[in-house]
VOZA-274209 format. One record per residue: x, y, z of N, C-alpha, C, O in turn. Coordinates in steps of 0.05 Angstrom, whole numbers, plus 32768, in hexadecimal, padded with zeros to 4 digits. Atoms other than C-alpha are relative to their C-alpha. Layout:
XYZXYZXYZXYZ
...
END
This chain:
7FF28015800F85CA8642865880047FE8801280117FE98027
7FFD80197FF085C685FA8671801B7FF37FFA80297FFA7FE8
7FE6800E8003860185CB867980027FF37FE580187FF37FD9
7FFF800C801A85EE85A88639800880147FEA8017800D7FD8
7FF87FEB801385F485EA8613801D80088003802B800D7FF0
7FE47FF97FFB863685FA863480127FEB7FF380267FF27FE6
7FF18016800C865085B6861E800080027FE280147FFD7FD5
80037FFE801D863685C085D8801280167FF5802080127FE1
7FEE7FE98009865A860485D1801D7FF78002802D7FFD7FF0
7FE580097FFC869985E585EC80097FEC7FEB801E7FEF7FDF
7FF880158014869985A885BE8003800C7FE5801480037FD6
7FFE7FF3801A868D85D48581801B800F7FFE8028800D7FEA
7FE77FF1800086C78600859580197FED7FFF802B7FF27FEF
7FEA80127FFE86F685C785A780057FF07FE5801B7FED7FDC
7FFE800F801986E7859F8568800980127FE98018800A7FD8
7FF97FED801486ED85DD853D801E80078001802A800D7FEC
7FE47FF97FFC873385EA855980127FE8800280287FEA800D
7FEF80178003874D85A4854F80037FED801780157FDB8016
7FFF80127FE98742858285927FF17FE67FF97FDB7FE87FEC
800F80188005872E8539858E7FE87FFF80137FE7800D8027
801880027FF086EA852685A980077FF7801D7FFB80018030
7FF8800A7FE6870B850185E3800C80168011800680198029
7FF37FEA7FF28737853C85F67FEB801680077FEC8021801D
80157FEC7FFB86FC856C85EF7FED7FF880167FE680098027
8012800A7FEB86CF8541861A800D8002801C8000800A802F
7FF27FFE7FE68703853D86518003801D8009800180228021
7FFD7FE47FFA870D8588864D7FE6800C800C7FE8801A8020
80187FF47FF686C4859A86577FF77FF3801A7FEB8001802A
8007800D7FE686BA8567868E8010800D801780058011802C
7FF07FF37FEB86F3858886B57FF5801C80057FF48025801C
800B7FE57FFD86D785CE86A77FE7800080117FE480108024
801980017FF2869285BB86C080057FF8801D7FF880038030
7FFA80097FE586AF859786FD800C801780108004801B8027
7FF37FEA7FF186DA85D387107FEC801780067FEC8021801D
80137FEA7FFC86A3860787077FE97FF880137FDA8009801C
8016800A7FEF867485DB8730800B7FFA801C7FFC7FEE802D
7FF480067FE586A385D6876D7FEF800D80167FE380228013
800E7FF57FE9868485E087B1800E801A80088026801C8007
7FF57FE67FF8868D862787CA800080157FEA8005802C7FEF
80027FEC80168685864787867FE3800A7FFE7FD27FFD7FF3
801B7FF57FFF8649867387917FFB80147FE97FE480177FE1
80027FEE8017865786A5875A80117FF77FE880077FF67FD2
7FEE800880168693868D87317FFB7FE37FF9800C7FD17FFD
8009801B8005866D8650871B7FF67FFD7FE37FFC800D7FD2
800A8005801B864A863286DE7FED80167FF67FEC801C7FDE
80117FEA80088617866A86DE801080187FF5800980247FE1
7FEF7FEA8009864E869E86D8800C7FF97FE5800D800A7FD3
7FF58009801A866E867586A07FEB80037FEA7FF0800D7FD4
80167FFF8013862B8670867D7FFA801D7FF87FF580227FE0
80067FE48006861F86BB86828015800C7FED800E801B7FDB
7FEB7FF68012866286CA86617FFD7FF47FE4800380027FD0
8004800D801B8654869886297FE8800E7FF27FE980117FD9
80177FF2800C861186BB861D8008801B7FF67FFF80247FE1
7FF77FE68008863386FE861A80127FFE7FE78010800F7FD5
7FEF80048018866686E385E87FEE7FFC7FE77FF480077FD2
801380048016862C86CC85BC7FF4801B7FF77FF180207FDF
800D7FE78006860C871085C1801280147FF2800980227FE0
7FEE7FED800B864A873785B080137FF47FEB802680027FE3
7FEF800E8013866A87058580800780107FE7801D80107FDD
7FFA7FF180188663873385438015801680038021801F7FF0
7FED7FEB7FFA869087668565801B7FF58008802E8005800D
7FE7800D7FF686C687348579800F7FF57FE880037FE97FD6
7FF08008801786FF8725854A80067FE2800180027FD47FED
7FF8801C7FFD871686E185657FEE7FF380157FF67FF1802C
8014800C7FEE86D986C08584800A7FE6800D80047FE08024
7FF7801A7FF586FB867C858C80138004801780117FF7802C
7FEE7FFB7FEA8733869885B77FF2800C80187FF88004802F
800F7FF47FEA870386C185E07FF07FEB800E7FEE7FEB8027
800F80157FF486D8868485EB80117FEE801280097FE78028
7FEE80107FF08713865B86048006800F801A800780038030
7FFA7FF07FE88724869486347FE8800080137FEC7FFE802B
801780017FEF86DD8694864E7FFD7FE6800E7FF97FE58026
8003801A7FF486DA864A865980157FFB8017800E7FEE802B
7FEB80067FED871C86498680800580168014801480118027
7FF77FEA7FF0871E868D86A27FFD7FFD801E800C8009802D
800480057FE48704867586E580027FE280077FF67FDA801B
8000801C7FFB8713862B86E0800E7FFA801B80077FE68028
7FF480027FE587418633871D7FF7801880107FFA802F8008
800B7FEA7FF08721865C875480017FF8801E7FF37FE68027
7FFE80037FE38735865F879D8004801B800D8015802A8005
7FFF7FE57FF48729869C87C98019800380128020801A8019
7FE87FFE7FF08768868C87F1801A80037FF0803080057FFB
7FE97FFE80118796869087B57FFE80187FEE7FE880217FE6
7FFF7FE8801187AC86CB878A80097FFA7FE4800D800C7FD4
7FF68008801B87C386A4874D7FEB7FF07FF07FF27FE17FDF
8015800E800D877F868A8736800180047FE17FFF7FF17FD2
80007FFA801D878386AD86F280187FF47FF280157FE97FDC
7FE8800C800B87CA869686E67FFD7FE27FFD80047FD77FE8
8004801D800187B8864E86F67FEB7FF97FEC7FED7FE47FDE
8015800480148779865386CC800C80027FE480057FF27FD2
7FF37FFD801A87A3866C869280117FE87FF980137FE07FE2
7FF08017800587D28632869A7FF07FE87FF97FF77FD77FE8
8012801680078798860186997FF780027FE37FF67FEE7FD5
80087FFC801C87818620865780177FF87FED80127FEA7FDA
7FEA8006801287C6861A863980057FE27FFF800C7FD77FEA
7FFD801E7FFF87CB85D1864F7FEC7FF37FEC7FF37FE07FDE
8013800C8013878B85C28628800680087FE480047FF87FD2
7FFC7FF6801B879B85EE85EC80177FF37FF180177FF37FD9
7FEA800E800D87DA85C785DF7FF77FE77FF180057FDC7FE0
800C8017800E87AC858F85C87FED80097FEA7FDE7FF87FDF
80117FF68016878A85BB8594801380087FE9802B80067FEB
7FF17FF7801787A085D585508005801E8000801080297FED
7FFB7FE37FFF87A3861D8567801E80068000802C7FF9800F
7FE47FF9800087E6863D85578009800B801B7FF88015802B
7FF57FF87FE68814864F85917FF9801D80077FF48023801F
80057FE47FF98807869A858B7FE38004800A7FDF8015801B
801C7FFE7FF687BC869185947FFD7FF2801B7FED7FFC802C
8001800C7FE587C7866285CF800B801480147FFF8016802A
7FF57FED7FEE87F2869785EF7FED801880047FEC8024801A
80147FEB7FFE87BD86CB85E07FEA7FF980147FE3800A8025
801480097FEE878986A38605800B7FFF801D7FFD80078030
7FF380007FE587B98699863F8001801D800A7FFA80218022
7FFE7FE47FF887C386E586417FE5800B80077FE2801B801A
801B7FF67FFA877886F2863F7FF87FF8801C7FEE8008802C
8008800A7FE5876C86C6867C8010800E801680058016802A
7FEF7FF37FEC87A786E386A27FF7801D80057FFA8027801B
80087FE47FFE878C872986947FE8800480127FE3801A801B
80187FFD7FF0874C871B86BB80088004801E7FF7800A802E
7FF77FFB7FE58776872086FB7FFD801D80087FF38023801E
80027FE47FFA877A876B86F87FED80107FEE7FE980287FF1
80127FF480138748877886C1800C80187FF18000802E7FEE
7FF27FEC800F877B87A0869A80077FF57FE4800A7FDC7FE1
7FFA8008801C878A879E864F801680117FF5801180237FE5
7FE97FEF800887D087BB864580057FFE7FE2801280107FD6
7FFB8004801D87D187A085FD7FEA800D7FEF7FEC800E7FD7
80177FF4800F879087C485EB7FF47FED7FEC7FED7FF67FD6
800C801480128776878485CC7FE2800380027FD77FFF8018
801D7FFB7FFE872D879285BA7FF07FE880097FDC7FEB8016
800E80187FF78718874985C580037FFD801E7FF07FF5802B
7FFC80027FE48736874A860A7FEE8014800F7FE5800E8025
80127FEC7FF4870E878986197FE47FF380057FD87FF7801A
801A800D7FFD86CF8760860D80007FEB80167FED7FE98026
7FFE80147FEB86E6872786397FFF800D801C7FF08003802E
7FFF7FF37FE686F5875686737FE5800D80067FDD800C801E
801B7FF57FFC86B28779866A7FEC7FEB80067FDB7FEE8018
801280167FFA868D8737866880037FF8801D7FEF7FF3802B
7FFB800A7FE586AE872386A97FF6801380157FEF800A802B
800A7FEC7FED8698876486CB7FE380087FFA7FD9801B8005
801B7FFA80098653876386AB7FED800380197FDC80158019
801180007FE98632875586EF8000801B800F7FED8021801D
7FFF7FE77FF186498798870B7FEB80147FF67FE280258006
80147FEE800B861787BB86DD7FE47FF580007FD37FFE7FF2
801A800D7FFE85DD878E86EF7FEC8011800F7FF48025801C
80147FF27FEF859C87A6870E80067FFB801D80127FE78025
7FF980017FE385A287B387597FFB7FE6800E800C7FDC801C
8007801A7FF3857F8773876F80147FEA7FF8801D7FDB8009
7FED8014800A85AC87488743801C8005800B802A7FF38011
7FE67FF97FF685E9876E875980037FF8801E80177FEE8026
800080077FE485D7876487A280037FE2800480117FD98016
7FFD801D7FFF85D087198796801D7FF87FFA80287FE78007
7FE48005800786158719877680128006801880247FF5801E
7FEE7FF97FE98635873C87B27FFD7FEB801680107FE58024
800480157FEB8615870887E1800E7FE67FF880197FD88009
7FF380198009862F86CF87B7801F80028002802C7FEF800A
7FE37FFC7FFD867686EC87B680077FFE801E801C7FF38024
7FFA80017FE3867386F5880280007FE3800980107FDB801A
8001801C7FF9866086AB8808801A7FF27FF780237FE08005
7FE7800D8009869D869887DF801780078013802A7FF78016
7FEB7FF77FED86C886BF88117FF77FFB801D7FFF800A802F
800C80057FE686A486A1884D80157FFC801680108003802E
7FEC80067FEB86E5868E8871800D8019800B801C8018801E
7FF47FE77FF786F986D788787FEC800F80127FD58012800B
80127FF17FEE86DC86FF88B37FF7801A7FF2800480247FDF
800C7FE8800D86B1873C88A1801480177FFD801480247FE8
7FEE7FE9800286E6877088B180157FFD7FEA801D80107FDD
7FEC800580158718874F88827FF380017FE57FFE800C7FD2
800E8000801A86E58745884B7FF9801C7FF87FFD80237FE1
80077FE5800686CC878C884F801880107FF6801680207FE3
7FE77FF18008871387A7884A80087FF97FE4800E800A7FD4
7FF98009801B8722877D880C7FEC80087FEB7FF380107FD5
80157FF9801386DF878B87EC8001801E7FF97FFE80267FE2
7FFE7FE3800486E787D687F6801780077FEC801480187FDB
7FE97FFB8012872A87D387D37FF97FFA7FE3800180097FD1
80098007801B870C87B087977FEE80157FF57FF1801E7FDE
80147FED800A86D287E08791800D801B7FFA800780287FE6
7FF37FE6800486FE881E879980137FFF7FE8801680137FDA
7FEF80038018872D880287647FF080057FE67FF980147FD5
80107FFD801886F687FD87307FF3801C7FFE7FF380287FE9
800C7FE6800186D4883E8744801480167FFB800D802C7FF1
7FEB7FEC8004871688638740800980017FE3801880137FDB
7FF88000801C871E885186F67FEE80137FF07FD780187FF7
800F7FEE80118708888186C07FE87FF17FF57FD27FFD7FF3
80158010800A86DE884986A380027FE4800C80187FD9800D
8000801C7FF686CA880686C280017FED7FE9800F7FD97FE9
80018011801786BA87E8867F8011800C7FEA801680247FE8
7FED7FF9801486E987E986447FF480047FE47FFF80127FD4
800D7FFD801B86BA87E386087FEB801580007FDD80188014
80157FEC8001868C881B85F17FE57FF480067FD480018012
801B800C7FFD865187EB85F07FFA7FFC801E7FE380018026
800580057FE3865987D8863A8000801A80107FF1801C8023
80007FE67FF28669881F86507FE4800D7FFD7FD980178011
80197FF480058629883886317FE97FF2800F7FD77FFF8019
801680107FF585FE8800864C80027FFC801E7FED7FFB802C
7FFE80097FE5861B87F08690801180128013800F800F802B
7FEE7FF07FEF864D882586A97FF2800E80177FFB800C802E
800D7FF07FEB861D885286CF7FF57FEE80167FF87FF3802D
800C80127FED85F8881886F080167FF2801180127FEE8029
7FEA800D7FF2863A87F68703800A80138016800F800A802D
7FF67FED7FEC8652883587267FEC800480177FF38006802E
80157FFD7FEC8610883D874A80007FE880137FFE7FEB802B
800080187FF0861287F5876180187FFF801380157FF9802B
7FE880037FEF865987F7877B800280168015800B8012802B
80017FEA7FED8651883B879C7FED7FFA80177FF27FFF802E
801380087FEB8614882087C1800B7FEA801280087FEB802A
7FF480157FF0863987E287D68016800B801280188003802A
7FEA7FF47FF18675880B87ED7FF5800F80188001800D802E
800C7FF17FEA8648883788187FF67FEE80167FF67FF5802D
800B80137FEC862C87F9883A80147FEF800E800D7FE08020
7FEB80117FF4866E87D9884B800B800C801B801C80018027
END
């Protein structure tokens, strides 16, 4: 998905939910600028594009596609490897924009909650739409080995300022967290299609750390 397509999807969503053209344009310009920041080797426009494509693919199974789309657009708008509040700040950015739409407060808060949930990839409310967002975000874990290896290299580049021993320690913790769960993916569709490959990929990476 090219930038023009990303913009088109955004403008349709923003206009549909009551944002003025001026507000919508300013919103997408900021989103593209943020996802294009130097140092974003994985959490960039390609990652955003991949999630938008997954949303299109699974849209018939999603109840509130507009809310899910807003969560996708904003979920990594703030990203710094030295901070632990990226998801919270990204959620706040979304809420700041959504106040200029016609979405009711409860849906704005739902989107805020969706984005905040990507911090731990947990869904305590058992919201089926949030399950899809979290699975979309972890889609790369179930990729083919070559693509997965490229992903791990890109993530390492994002954490370039950390020495190897620190990075390996943190990465092991992340991998062990996911491998220790009964299921990595929350939706039946993703479990069937990607669960086994994701475990194989992470176990292989863990062995090599």
